[in-house]
C-alpha positions as a Markdown table, in Angstrom:
| # | Residue | x | y | z |
|---|---|---|---|---|
| 1 | Unk | 105.6 | -41.1 | -83.0 |
| 2 | Unk | 106.6 | -44.7 | -82.8 |
| 3 | Unk | 109.8 | -46.2 | -84.2 |
| 4 | Unk | 110.8 | -49.8 | -84.6 |
| 5 | Unk | 114.2 | -51.1 | -83.6 |
| 6 | Unk | 115.1 | -54.4 | -85.2 |
| 7 | Unk | 117.6 | -57.0 | -84.1 |
| 8 | Unk | 117.8 | -60.2 | -86.1 |
| 9 | Unk | 114.1 | -61.2 | -86.4 |
| 10 | Unk | 112.7 | -59.4 | -83.4 |
| 11 | Unk | 111.1 | -56.0 | -83.6 |
| 12 | Unk | 110.8 | -53.8 | -80.5 |
| 13 | Unk | 108.5 | -50.8 | -80.5 |
| 14 | Unk | 109.8 | -47.7 | -78.9 |
| 15 | Unk | 108.1 | -44.4 | -78.1 |
| 16 | Unk | 109.2 | -40.8 | -78.2 |
| 17 | Unk | 107.8 | -38.1 | -75.9 |
| 18 | Unk | 108.0 | -34.4 | -76.0 |
| 19 | Unk | 107.6 | -32.1 | -73.0 |
| 20 | Unk | 104.2 | -31.0 | -74.2 |
| 21 | Unk | 102.9 | -34.6 | -74.4 |
| 22 | Unk | 104.4 | -35.8 | -71.1 |
| 23 | Unk | 102.7 | -34.1 | -68.2 |
| 24 | Unk | 105.5 | -34.4 | -65.6 |
| 25 | Unk | 108.4 | -33.5 | -67.8 |
| 26 | Unk | 108.3 | -29.8 | -66.9 |
| 27 | Unk | 108.3 | -30.7 | -63.2 |
| 28 | Unk | 111.3 | -32.9 | -63.6 |
| 29 | Unk | 113.3 | -30.7 | -66.0 |
| 30 | Unk | 116.0 | -30.1 | -63.4 |
| 31 | Unk | 116.6 | -33.8 | -62.8 |
| 32 | Unk | 116.3 | -34.8 | -66.5 |
| 33 | Unk | 117.3 | -31.9 | -68.7 |
| 34 | Unk | 117.0 | -33.9 | -71.9 |
| 35 | Unk | 113.3 | -34.6 | -71.1 |
| 36 | Unk | 112.2 | -31.1 | -72.1 |
| 37 | Unk | 113.8 | -31.2 | -75.5 |
| 38 | Unk | 111.2 | -31.8 | -78.2 |
| 39 | Unk | 111.2 | -35.4 | -79.4 |
| 40 | Unk | 113.8 | -36.5 | -76.9 |
| 41 | Unk | 113.4 | -40.2 | -75.8 |
| 42 | Unk | 111.9 | -40.4 | -72.4 |
| 43 | Unk | 114.3 | -41.8 | -69.8 |
| 44 | Unk | 113.1 | -45.0 | -68.1 |
| 45 | Unk | 113.1 | -43.3 | -64.8 |
| 46 | Unk | 111.0 | -40.4 | -66.0 |
| 47 | Unk | 107.8 | -41.5 | -64.5 |
| 48 | Unk | 105.0 | -39.7 | -62.6 |
| 49 | Unk | 106.2 | -39.3 | -59.0 |
| 50 | Unk | 103.2 | -41.3 | -57.7 |
| 51 | Unk | 104.3 | -44.3 | -59.7 |
| 52 | Unk | 107.7 | -44.3 | -58.1 |
| 53 | Unk | 106.0 | -44.6 | -54.7 |
| 54 | Unk | 103.1 | -46.8 | -55.6 |
| 55 | Unk | 103.6 | -49.3 | -52.8 |
| 56 | Unk | 102.6 | -47.9 | -49.4 |
| 57 | Unk | 105.2 | -47.6 | -46.7 |
| 58 | Unk | 104.0 | -49.2 | -43.5 |
| 59 | Unk | 107.3 | -48.7 | -41.6 |
| 60 | Unk | 105.8 | -45.5 | -40.1 |
| 61 | Unk | 103.3 | -47.7 | -38.2 |
| 62 | Unk | 106.0 | -50.2 | -37.0 |
| 63 | Unk | 104.5 | -50.7 | -33.5 |
| 64 | Unk | 100.9 | -50.9 | -34.6 |
| 65 | Unk | 98.9 | -54.1 | -34.3 |
| 66 | Unk | 95.4 | -54.1 | -35.7 |
| 67 | Unk | 93.0 | -56.6 | -34.2 |
| 68 | Unk | 89.4 | -57.6 | -34.5 |
| 69 | Unk | 87.8 | -60.8 | -33.2 |
| 70 | Unk | 90.8 | -63.1 | -33.9 |
| 71 | Unk | 92.0 | -61.2 | -37.1 |
| 72 | Unk | 95.4 | -59.7 | -36.3 |
| 73 | Unk | 97.7 | -57.6 | -38.4 |
| 74 | Unk | 101.2 | -57.0 | -37.1 |
| 75 | Unk | 102.5 | -54.0 | -39.1 |
| 76 | Unk | 106.1 | -54.4 | -38.0 |
| 77 | Unk | 106.3 | -58.0 | -38.8 |
| 78 | Unk | 104.0 | -57.7 | -41.8 |
| 79 | Unk | 102.1 | -60.8 | -40.6 |
| 80 | Unk | 98.4 | -61.5 | -40.7 |
| 81 | Unk | 96.7 | -64.2 | -38.6 |
| 82 | Unk | 93.2 | -65.4 | -38.2 |
| 83 | Unk | 92.6 | -67.4 | -34.9 |
| 84 | Unk | 96.4 | -68.0 | -34.7 |
| 85 | Unk | 96.5 | -69.3 | -38.3 |
| 86 | Unk | 99.0 | -67.4 | -40.4 |
| 87 | Unk | 97.7 | -66.0 | -43.6 |
| 88 | Unk | 99.8 | -66.0 | -46.8 |
| 89 | Unk | 99.0 | -62.5 | -48.1 |
| 90 | Unk | 100.7 | -60.7 | -51.0 |
| 91 | Unk | 102.1 | -57.3 | -50.3 |
| 92 | Unk | 99.1 | -55.5 | -51.8 |
| 93 | Unk | 96.6 | -57.9 | -50.1 |
| 94 | Unk | 98.2 | -57.0 | -46.7 |
| 95 | Unk | 98.1 | -53.3 | -47.6 |
| 96 | Unk | 94.4 | -53.5 | -48.6 |
| 97 | Unk | 93.4 | -55.4 | -45.4 |
| 98 | Unk | 95.5 | -53.0 | -43.2 |
| 99 | Unk | 93.8 | -50.0 | -44.9 |
| 100 | Unk | 90.3 | -51.4 | -44.4 |
| 101 | Unk | 90.9 | -52.8 | -40.9 |
| 102 | Unk | 92.6 | -49.6 | -39.8 |
| 103 | Unk | 89.5 | -47.6 | -40.9 |
| 104 | Unk | 86.5 | -49.7 | -39.7 |
| 105 | Unk | 83.0 | -48.8 | -41.0 |
| 106 | Unk | 84.4 | -46.2 | -43.4 |
| 107 | Unk | 83.4 | -46.8 | -47.0 |
| 108 | Unk | 86.1 | -46.5 | -49.6 |
| 109 | Unk | 85.5 | -46.2 | -53.3 |
| 110 | Unk | 87.6 | -48.3 | -55.6 |
| 111 | Unk | 89.5 | -45.2 | -56.7 |
| 112 | Unk | 90.3 | -44.3 | -53.1 |
| 113 | Unk | 91.6 | -47.8 | -52.4 |
| 114 | Unk | 93.7 | -47.8 | -55.6 |
| 115 | Unk | 95.1 | -44.4 | -54.6 |
| 116 | Unk | 95.8 | -45.4 | -50.9 |
| 117 | Unk | 97.1 | -49.0 | -51.4 |
| 118 | Unk | 98.4 | -49.1 | -55.0 |
| 119 | Unk | 99.6 | -45.5 | -55.0 |
| 120 | Unk | 97.7 | -44.4 | -58.1 |
| 121 | Unk | 94.1 | -43.8 | -58.9 |
| 122 | Unk | 91.9 | -46.4 | -60.6 |
| 123 | Unk | 91.0 | -45.7 | -64.2 |
| 124 | Unk | 87.5 | -47.0 | -63.6 |
| 125 | Unk | 87.8 | -49.8 | -66.2 |
| 126 | Unk | 89.6 | -52.5 | -64.3 |
| 127 | Unk | 88.5 | -54.9 | -61.6 |
| 128 | Unk | 91.8 | -54.9 | -59.7 |
| 129 | Unk | 90.3 | -54.0 | -56.3 |
| 130 | Unk | 87.4 | -56.4 | -56.7 |
| 131 | Unk | 89.8 | -59.3 | -57.5 |
| 132 | Unk | 92.0 | -58.5 | -54.5 |
| 133 | Unk | 89.0 | -58.3 | -52.1 |
| 134 | Unk | 87.7 | -61.6 | -53.4 |
| 135 | Unk | 91.2 | -63.2 | -52.8 |
| 136 | Unk | 91.3 | -61.7 | -49.3 |
| 137 | Unk | 87.9 | -63.1 | -48.5 |
| 138 | Unk | 89.0 | -66.6 | -49.5 |
| 139 | Unk | 92.2 | -66.3 | -47.5 |
| 140 | Unk | 90.6 | -64.9 | -44.2 |
| 141 | Unk | 87.6 | -67.3 | -44.6 |
| 142 | Unk | 84.9 | -68.1 | -42.0 |
| 143 | Unk | 83.2 | -65.3 | -40.2 |
| 144 | Unk | 85.9 | -62.7 | -41.2 |
| 145 | Unk | 85.2 | -62.8 | -44.9 |
| 146 | Unk | 81.8 | -61.2 | -44.3 |
| 147 | Unk | 83.5 | -58.4 | -42.5 |
| 148 | Unk | 85.0 | -57.3 | -45.9 |
| 149 | Unk | 81.7 | -55.8 | -46.9 |
| 150 | Unk | 80.8 | -54.6 | -50.4 |
| 151 | Unk | 78.8 | -51.4 | -50.6 |
| 152 | Unk | 77.1 | -51.9 | -53.9 |
| 153 | Unk | 77.9 | -49.3 | -56.6 |
| 154 | Unk | 80.3 | -47.5 | -54.2 |
| 155 | Unk | 83.2 | -49.7 | -52.9 |
| 156 | Unk | 84.2 | -51.6 | -49.7 |
| 157 | Unk | 84.4 | -51.2 | -46.0 |
| 158 | Unk | 85.4 | -53.3 | -43.0 |
| 159 | Unk | 82.7 | -54.2 | -40.5 |
| 160 | Unk | 84.2 | -54.8 | -37.0 |
| 161 | Unk | 82.8 | -57.4 | -34.7 |
| 162 | Unk | 81.5 | -54.8 | -32.1 |
């Protein structure tokens, strides 16, 4: 059911969820008792657990440095360099490159990459992973962009120099 709340000339749509229509409400009933009441408005923080942790935590690998033929990722400093040139990567671009570089030659589907880097599975409709890989290729440039290899109709892998 959708309601409209109006203030002056602006109309804001709101939604109401019941425990039956919201899949994680039963799991979070202890933390959000009102969430299991029929037609109770869903609290803003009542989200699937994976959404709350969508961004990967690289602090576990603080001392890890991933390197391949001049491409270097320092996990503790969250810096990426190519032949001593610092790359300006977004948080997700860094995570995507770290995931591929940390698992050389392994083919990942788009869904696997969405789950590992973004923290939630791909719906199969978007081109999010493709766009991020294209941006990464532009940023790493030269011989390294070919190392971010497309496996047609499957996904992506990183091809190391050796």
